[in-house]
N, C-alpha and C positions, 0 to 999 in steps of 0.2 A: 425164765422161769425166776424165781426168788426163794429163796432157802433162809430161814430165818433159825441160826443158833444160836445159845446161848445171848440172846439180848440182840445180836445185831443180823443186817438185813447183807447176804452176800447174795449178787445176781449171780448166774451162773450159763452161760452158752446154751442157748434153746435146741435141742438136737434134734431133727426131719424126723417126726413116723406117721408108719399109715394113718395115724388117728387125726394128723392134721387133716386127712382128707376126707373126715366126716362129713357128709352130707350140709352142714349146721353152718361147715366152712370156708361154702361154699361162694358165698358173698365176698368175702375178705379176698380170694384167691383173685375172684375173677375181675373185684373191682382195680388191685394193685396191680394187676396182670394188665388191662386195657391200659391202667394210670402209666406205668409202663413201658407197656408199646407205641403208646401217645409220642410220651418224651421224647424215645430213642427212633425213634420215625420223619419225625415230622420236625424243622426246620424250628432254630431259637428265635428267629422274631416273629412266626405263628406262634410260638409256645404262648410267647409276653401276648399275642392280641388274645388269642381263648384265655388266658389266665384272666385278663380282665375284662373283659364279657362273661364271664360266668362271675365274677365279682360285684358287675352293674347288677346281672337279673339277680344275682341273691342279696342284694339290695331291696328291691322291690318286691319279693317274697320274706325278708327278713326282717320286716318293722321292730319289732321288740330288739333287734340288735345295733337295728341300722338308730334311734331313739336313746338306745345305749352308749352308742358312740358318742351321740351330739349331745346328749348330757355329762361325758366326761371332759368332751374340747371345751365348751362352756364351765366349770369347774376351774379345768387349765388354764383356758386363756379370755379370762370373762372378755377384754380389752378387743376382742374378735366379733364383730360384725356376724350378724344373723347368718348374711350371703357369705361371708369368711366363710364361718361353722361348714354351715351347710356344703362347698367346694370342697373342702378339706373331707369333709364325709362322705364325699363319691370318691374319693380320690384313695380315701384309706380303703371302701370298700374293695376296689377296682385292686390293691395292692393283699386284698383278702382270698379275694379268687385266684391271685400269681400264688398266692403261696401252696396250695395243691400242689400247682406246676410246678414250683422251686423245691416240695419236700419231693416230687417225683424227680428231678435234676437232682438233687444232691444224692434219694436213696439208690439210685439205676443208675446212670450215666459215668461211663468208665472215667479215668482218672486223666487220663490226655482230650479228653470234652470238657471235662469242666472245666481245665486251666484254660481254656479259652476265653472265658467270661470270667476269669478272677484278676485282681490289679493288685499288688500287692503294695498300695496307698504308704500303707507304714506301717510297718511291724517288729522294725528291729529295736525297739524297745523291749520286747519280750524277747530277740531271741541273746538279747546281750545278756536280758536275764537269766535264762536259761543258760548261758556260757559258765557264768557264775555258778550254778551249779544252786541256787537258790530255789523255793515253791512259789508260785503264782496262781494267786486268786485273781482270775480272767474276768471281770466284772463283764456281762455283758449285758443288753435289753431285752426283752421279747423283740426283738425286728420279727415280720412278716414271714421273712427269709431265712432266720435263726436256724433252718438245717440246710442251710447253706453255707451259713457263715461256719458255724464248726467243724463243718468237715471241711472249710475254706485253709481254715487253718490248718489243717493237718495235711491237706494238701501242700502247703507252702513250707509242709516240715515243721511247725509246731502244732505238735496232737495233745490228747492233754481227757482226762477225763469230765464226761456228760456227768451232771447230777439229773438224776433216771427216775423215772415211774414205770412200771414195767404194765402191759395190761393186758389185761383180766381176759384176751382172747387170745389163745393160744398161739393160734395161724395169725395173728396181727402180730403178735409178741416176737412170736420166728423172724416176720419179716420188717418188724420194725429193729430191732434189735441189731439184723445186719448192712442194715440200713444206714445206723450210728455207729457201726463200729469200724469202720471205714480211713484206711491210709491211718493205720497205728490208735486210732480215738478207743478211747474203752469208757466202760459206763463205771457208774456209782452210785447206788440207791437214794435216794433222798433220805429218807432218815437215818442213815447209816453214818455221823456226825464223827463218829472213832475213825473210823478210816478214811473220812475227809483229810482230817486232822493227819493223819500217820500219811497220803498224800502227800500233803505241802512239805510237812518235815522231811518228806525223802527227793524234794527238790522237785515235784515235779506242777504239771501245769492244772487247773483246777476250771474247767467252765460254771459261774458262777451265774444265778441272773435274779439279782435281788432289789428289780422293779418294780415287783404285784405288790397287791395289797393279799395275803397268807392269811390272815385271823388276830386275833389277838394274842394270843399264845408267843413268846419270845418276840414281841414287836413293842415299839413304841412308836409316836403320832409324832412326827414330824414334819415341814414343808417339802409337797412336791412337788411343784409347779405352784398353784396361785392359790391352790390349799393348804391351808398354816395348820393343820392338824391329819395329814396322810398318814391311817396306816402303817410302819416300814418296820421292814425284818431287823432283827437284833446279828440274826446272823452271820453278816461279813464283820462286825465286830470279833463276833467268838472265836470263828479261824483265824483271823486277822493277829489277836493276841494271843492264842492258845500257840502257834506256829511258826509264828513271826516270820510271814510268807511278806511280799513282794503281793501288792497288790495295783493293777493296769487294767483302768478300764479299753473294754474293746469294742471290734462293729464290723457290721460285712455291709452297707447299705445299698443299696444298686440304684445306680448314677444313669445322669440322661441317654447313655450309650448301651445302654442295656449291661453293664457288667459290674461288678460287687468288689467295692473298694475295702478291700480289711485292714482295719487300721489298729492298732495295738500302744496309749500314750505310754506315756513315758510314768513310774510307778509312783503311786504317791503316798506312798504310807509314812514320809518321812515326819507329816504334817498330820499324820488322821489322827481323829485322836478316840484309838481304840480301847482306851480303860473307862471311856462315859461312853455307855453307847446309844445315848439321846443323841448329842450334839457329833459320833460318830455316825450313827442314819441321816444327821442333816448334811453331812457333810457328801456322803457318797450321793445323795440325794442329787446335791446340785452337780458333780460330775455325770450325772445318768441324767438328766433333763440335758446338760449338754450333748451329750451323747444323740438324746432322742431328736436334740431337735438340726441335728442333722440331714433328718428326709421324715419330718414328724408324719407323715403321711404313708410310715413304712410301720410307722410302730400299732401292739395290737390292743387300740382304742376300744376293742369289744365287747371284753370284759371287765366288768365293773369295778375299775381303780378306788374307788373311794367307800366302799360296800361297807367297811367298819367304822365305828365311829368310834372317838372317844370315852366318849361318857357309856358307861353300861346300861343305863339305865334307855338307854337309844335302841330302836331297834335297827337292824342291819336292812341297807338301800336305803336311812333314811333319806340319802339328800340324792335318789331316783324316781321317788313318788310326786 
């Protein structure tokens, strides 16, 4: 639930009421109930298999999304052959199907079971920064397993606040809120920039994802992979400049053994040109690219990353036509 007070957005914990059981919400309860049952009853290898098959099936029916994914990859990696792009698209859709299963795992697995598939690859930099009492902007990417990554950091003892958009359906919101606030994680509304700054100034961890195209407002156009003028948010530099926080790239990609490797790199704020929004965005994009290249098939290519054009006279989606 979101309350807007004095220009600020305040997220409050949804409480259960009988109205959530209204017939219009039965589909939500049934869907999430079935997901919770499946992920808790079936063995993990079987869950991975089911998720991949769902993704492959989705590719057959979601031709529009397949085309968007392929176009994103063509723009980002022009040196890749048509065969290489097709292979990466197929793998990406397998991971897209797995995202549903991974969300169920993140929201409904007990902590002891989740720990079994987490690998603390290297989170010492984040731990050290927290020990110093300095706020941290943990810059992650839209990996398809993001839900596990966020809870994974909390399970390993470094919880934070996630930038959050409440769901319009109250039953969905009730479930989603509880799924995302486990093991000490909390939420901050995506429009509540003032609270984000306060969080960082209070020496807490804020999960932040600056890798998507969020539109022309508060954005600049800088390189992202092979596209020289990709619309990129300036929110990172605004938060870093005002709060004087540490900037740590983070990730949690699944490895070949089916385990999620949590990584928090060394802070990059020493050389971060935070006073120059354009240079700062380009600087951060280079680190985001490095993160994504650890497992490009697990990044969210199904959304139009290059939809906003630098020339305002050009319509959106020009590169996708």
